[in-house]
N, C-alpha and C positions, 0 to 999 in steps of 0.2 A: 565538606559539610559533615557535621558530627553524625556518628552512627545512629543516634536516637532520631535525628531528623530524617535520615535515610529510611528508617523503619516507619516513621510517621508518613513519609511520602509514599512508601509502598502501600500502606493502608488506604491512603487517599486515592491512589491509582486503582486499587481493588474496588473501592466504593464507586469510583467513577465508571469503571467497566460495567458494574451491575446496574447503575442508576442513570448514567449519562448526565449527572448533575451533582453538585455538592449540597450537603444539608446546611441547615442553619448553624451558626457559630455554637450554639448550645449543644446541638446534636453532634457537632464535630468533636467535642470532648469525648463522647462515647466512641466515635469511630476511630480516633487515633489513640485513645487510651490515656488522655490527660484528665486531671481532676478539676481544673477550673477554666473558665472562659478566658481569664487573663493569660494562662499558659497557651491556649489556642491562639489568641491574638499575637503572642510573641512568636509562636511557630509560623503562623501565616506571614508575619513580617519577615522572618528569616527566609521562608520559601519564596516570598516575593522578591527579596534582595538577590536570591540565587537564580531568579528568572523562571521558576516553575509555575507560579501563579501570578495573577494580576487582579486588581479590583475593577469591576465593571458594574456601574450603577449601584454601588454600595455592597455588592456581593463579590465573593471570590470566584474566579474563573481560571481554567487551565490556560497555559501558554503553549506554544509549539514545543518548547523544551519539556513540558510535562509529559508529552507523548513520545519524546525522543527515547532512543535506546542506544546504549554504548556500542560503538563500532570499535571492536578491540583489535583491529588489524586484519591481516589476511591469514588464511589457514590453508596450508598446502593440501591438495588432493593426492599428491604423490607421497614422497618420503616425509616423515614427520620433521618439524622444524623446532628450534628452541622456542620455549614459551615466551610470549611478550609480557612486559610489565602491565598489569591490569590498571595501573593508575594513568597509563599513557593511552588515552583513547579520545575519540571525538563523539559527539552526540548526533544521531541521525534519526530522522523519522522516515517511515516508508514513503510518505508523500515527497520528501526531499529527494529520495532516490528514484522513485518510479514515475512521478507526475511532473512532466515538463511544463504544463500550463493547466492549472486547476479549472480554468473556465472552459477549456476545450477538451477535457478528459472525462471518459467514463469507463466503467468496468463491465466486463461481460464474462459469464461463466462458460467454459468450454464444455461441450457435450459430445461424446463420441471419441473415436480414435483416428479420424481422418488426417489429423495433423501431428501424429505421434513422432514422425521422423524429423519434425521441426521442434521436438521437445515440448509440444503442447499436449497435455494429457487430459483425459476426462476429469472434470472437477476443477481444473486450474482456473484461476482468474486471469484474464488478459486485460492489460491497461491499454486503452485505445484513445488515440488523439484524433479529434475531429478537425476538419478544415485545415489540413496540412498537406504539403505537396506529396503526391503519391507517385511512386515509380514502379516500373515493372520489376517483379521479384519481391516487393513488399508483402508482408502478411497483412491482410486487410480483413475488416469486418464489413461485409457487403450484403446488399439486398439484391438478389437475383431472381427475376420473375416473381417478385412478391414474397420471397422467403429469405431469411437471414442465415448467413453462414460465415465461417472464418476459414480463409484459404489464401494461397499465394496468388497474387495478381500476375497474369501472364498476357502476352500479346502475340498474335499470329503475325507472320511476315507481311500479310496484307493489311495489318493495322487493327484487326478485330481483337478486343479484349476478352479474356476468359479467366476462369478460376481453376486452380490446380491444388489438389490435396497433397499432403506430405506423407502419403501412404499409398503404395502401388495397388492396393486393393480397391481404390476409389477412382472412378473415371473423372476426366476433366469435365468442367461444367461450362457449357457454352450457352449464354442467355438466348432465349427465344425472343425476349422483349428487352426490358430494361435491366441495366446493371448499375446500381448506385453504390458508391463507396461511402460507408458511414464513417470510417476512420482507419488509421494505420495502427497496427499493434506495435507498441513501443516498449512493452514490458510484460511481465507475468509474475504471478504468485502461486505457490503451491504449499499446502499444508501436509505434513506427514503424520502428525498426531494431534489430537485435541484433548 
């Protein structure tokens, strides 16, 4: 894709991030910095052919690729490695990576430090899959005696289920009444800067 189209795409992504919609074609001239609607129509055609936008009911709309980010390979956490060619990458969305089934997935924000030894920190988002097989040892989001928490699912030798933190400062939780599993944690997200 030509460098100017990449710049226009960046401006469209910035606009979408702020407004969650695209403006009219006339307003797009201003957004992407083109002088005529004919130029915008040509740009939209090129972006459509490249798979970044589509037409829906006469308006342009983003495709999954519009939200994708380049996955430029692996990065060692140990010794440095030779730099990879920046042109050799795939496009990936966070949904592609973190969400196994969008119809059965929800996000929850972690509060507190009871799961720190499982690398779940205060403020992290956990990706939770509902209605999936649950096994002992899974990290689950559960309702125990009417209150929601995220913990490891455990089972006593007699068969009774309970919840266990991943921090020795917290006691195991044995339900007095009901224990309902809302879903299994299948991923997480953490931001370091905004």
